[in-house]
C-alpha positions as CSV (number, residue, x, y, z in Angstrom):
1,M,20.8,167.9,158.6
2,R,18.7,167.4,155.4
3,N,15.1,168.6,155.1
4,P,12.8,165.7,154.4
5,K,10.3,168.0,152.8
6,T,12.7,168.6,149.9
7,Y,12.9,164.9,148.9
8,P,9.7,165.0,146.7
9,L,11.0,168.1,144.9
10,I,14.5,166.6,144.3
11,C,12.8,163.4,143.0
12,L,10.5,165.5,140.7
13,L,13.4,167.4,139.3
14,A,15.4,164.2,138.6
15,L,12.5,162.7,136.9
16,A,12.0,165.8,134.7
17,A,15.7,165.7,133.8
18,L,15.5,162.1,132.9
19,L,12.4,162.5,130.8
20,A,14.0,165.5,128.9
21,G,16.8,163.2,127.9
22,C,14.3,160.7,126.4
23,G,12.5,163.0,124.1
24,P,12.7,163.0,120.3
25,R,16.2,163.6,119.0
26,S,17.1,165.4,115.9
27,P,18.6,163.1,113.3
28,Q,22.3,162.5,113.2
29,V,23.9,163.8,110.0
30,Y,26.9,162.3,108.5
31,Q,29.0,165.0,106.8
32,D,31.8,164.4,104.3
33,P,33.2,167.3,102.2
34,A,31.6,165.7,99.1
35,F,28.2,164.5,100.5
36,T,25.9,164.4,103.5
37,F,23.1,162.1,104.6
38,E,20.9,161.5,107.7
39,I,21.6,158.5,109.9
40,P,18.3,157.0,110.8
41,A,17.4,156.3,114.4
42,G,18.7,152.9,115.5
43,W,21.7,153.0,113.0
44,R,25.2,153.6,114.1
45,L,28.6,154.1,112.5
46,M,30.6,150.9,112.1
47,S,33.5,152.6,113.9
48,D,31.1,152.9,116.9
49,L,30.5,149.1,116.9
50,W,33.9,147.9,116.0
51,P,36.6,150.2,117.6
52,N,39.3,149.0,115.2
53,Y,37.1,149.4,112.2
54,T,38.6,151.6,109.5
55,P,37.2,152.4,106.0
56,G,39.4,152.8,103.1
57,R,39.3,149.3,101.6
58,D,38.1,148.1,98.3
59,Y,34.3,147.8,98.8
60,Y,33.3,144.2,98.1
61,R,35.8,143.9,95.2
62,L,33.9,146.5,93.1
63,G,36.9,148.8,92.5
64,V,35.6,151.7,94.8
65,T,37.1,152.7,98.2
66,E,34.8,152.7,101.2
67,I,34.4,156.1,102.8
68,V,31.8,155.3,105.5
69,M,29.6,152.5,106.6
70,I,26.6,152.5,109.0
71,T,24.6,149.5,110.4
72,T,21.6,148.5,112.4
73,A,23.6,145.7,114.1
74,R,23.6,146.3,117.9
75,K,26.6,144.1,118.7
76,Q,29.6,142.5,117.0
77,G,28.8,139.4,115.0
78,E,25.1,140.2,114.8
79,F,23.3,140.4,111.5
80,G,21.9,143.7,110.6
81,V,21.4,146.1,107.7
82,Y,24.3,148.0,106.3
83,F,24.8,151.1,104.2
84,A,28.0,152.3,102.7
85,V,29.3,155.1,100.5
86,A,32.4,154.3,98.5
87,S,34.1,156.3,95.6
88,A,36.8,156.3,93.0
89,P,38.0,158.7,90.5
90,M,36.1,158.5,87.1
91,P,38.5,157.1,84.6
92,P,39.0,159.3,81.6
93,D,37.2,158.4,78.4
94,T,34.8,156.0,80.4
95,S,31.2,156.5,80.8
96,L,29.4,155.8,84.1
97,E,27.3,153.1,82.4
98,D,30.5,151.4,81.2
99,L,32.2,151.6,84.6
100,F,29.1,150.3,86.3
101,H,29.1,147.2,84.1
102,Q,32.9,146.7,84.3
103,A,32.7,146.7,88.2
104,Y,30.3,143.7,88.2
105,A,32.0,141.8,85.2
106,P,34.6,140.0,87.5
107,I,32.0,138.8,90.0
108,L,29.1,137.8,87.8
109,D,29.6,134.2,88.5
110,E,29.3,134.9,92.3
111,I,25.9,136.8,92.1
112,T,22.4,135.7,91.4
113,D,19.0,137.4,91.0
114,Q,20.5,140.6,89.6
115,S,18.5,143.4,88.1
116,E,19.6,146.7,86.7
117,A,17.8,150.1,86.4
118,T,18.4,153.7,85.8
119,V,18.0,155.9,88.9
120,E,17.6,159.6,89.7
121,L,19.1,160.7,93.0
122,A,20.3,164.1,94.4
123,G,19.8,165.7,91.0
124,L,21.8,163.1,89.1
125,T,21.1,160.2,86.9
126,G,22.8,156.9,87.8
127,Y,22.6,153.2,87.7
128,E,21.2,150.7,90.1
129,M,22.1,147.0,90.6
130,R,20.2,144.6,92.9
131,Y,21.5,141.2,93.5
132,R,22.3,138.4,95.9
133,R,25.8,137.5,96.8
134,P,27.5,135.2,99.4
135,W,29.7,137.0,101.9
136,G,30.7,134.7,104.6
137,E,28.2,132.0,105.4
138,P,24.9,133.7,104.4
139,W,23.8,135.1,101.1
140,W,23.2,138.8,101.3
141,W,20.9,141.0,99.2
142,F,22.5,144.2,97.9
143,Q,21.1,147.3,96.3
144,D,23.9,149.4,94.7
145,L,23.4,152.9,93.3
146,W,26.2,154.4,91.1
147,L,26.5,158.1,90.5
148,E,29.0,160.4,89.1
149,K,29.7,163.9,90.4
150,D,32.6,166.2,89.4
151,G,34.8,163.4,88.1
152,T,34.3,161.1,91.0
153,V,32.1,157.9,91.0
154,Y,30.1,157.3,94.1
155,L,28.6,153.9,95.1
156,L,25.7,154.0,97.7
157,S,25.2,150.4,98.8
158,F,22.7,148.7,101.0
159,H,22.9,145.1,102.0
160,G,21.0,142.8,104.4
161,L,19.7,139.3,104.7
162,T,16.5,140.1,102.8
163,Q,15.6,142.9,100.4
164,E,12.8,144.0,102.8
165,S,15.2,144.4,105.7
166,F,16.7,147.5,104.3
167,Q,13.8,149.2,102.3
168,E,12.5,151.4,105.1
169,G,16.0,152.7,106.1
170,S,17.2,153.1,102.5
171,A,14.3,155.3,101.6
172,G,15.1,157.7,104.4
173,I,18.9,157.8,103.7
174,L,18.5,158.2,99.9
175,Q,15.9,161.1,100.4
176,S,18.3,162.9,102.7
177,F,21.4,162.3,100.6
178,T,22.9,165.4,99.0
179,F,26.0,166.6,97.3
180,P,26.8,170.2,98.6
């Protein structure tokens, strides 16, 4: 027969175990052989949200192949904020600046509110394009950063329904982004 005096102790131990699991967690790190970045709390891999999701497609017709995408969306079909890394081999005799402009040339009639800037990230100098673009029914804001490392072009791209929606998450991701 069970001892009723042990019930409070068992309840206390169960509560302690539950609370231990709710404490602060260390950030999840996405690791690729070419780069790493921290996945912010509340973000998840697209492959966790969509079981049949696979990267490897041309990222928004910009001529780079998607490696990974993460999102704040909690369920399929929900709007959220997205971050992707895509890459392509750097064509010989082409500068990063030329490739950057060539990527957007075919879609210039589809985008609005674009602005360009030079950026410094992970010890590299690159180019940034901010713009609005329709994809599906809504118009999305994009922030694309183009970098070149060891003969490979990398596109780091955020998009959401507003620019403000991805500002907080983008700062943390970009601060943690490194090329080993």
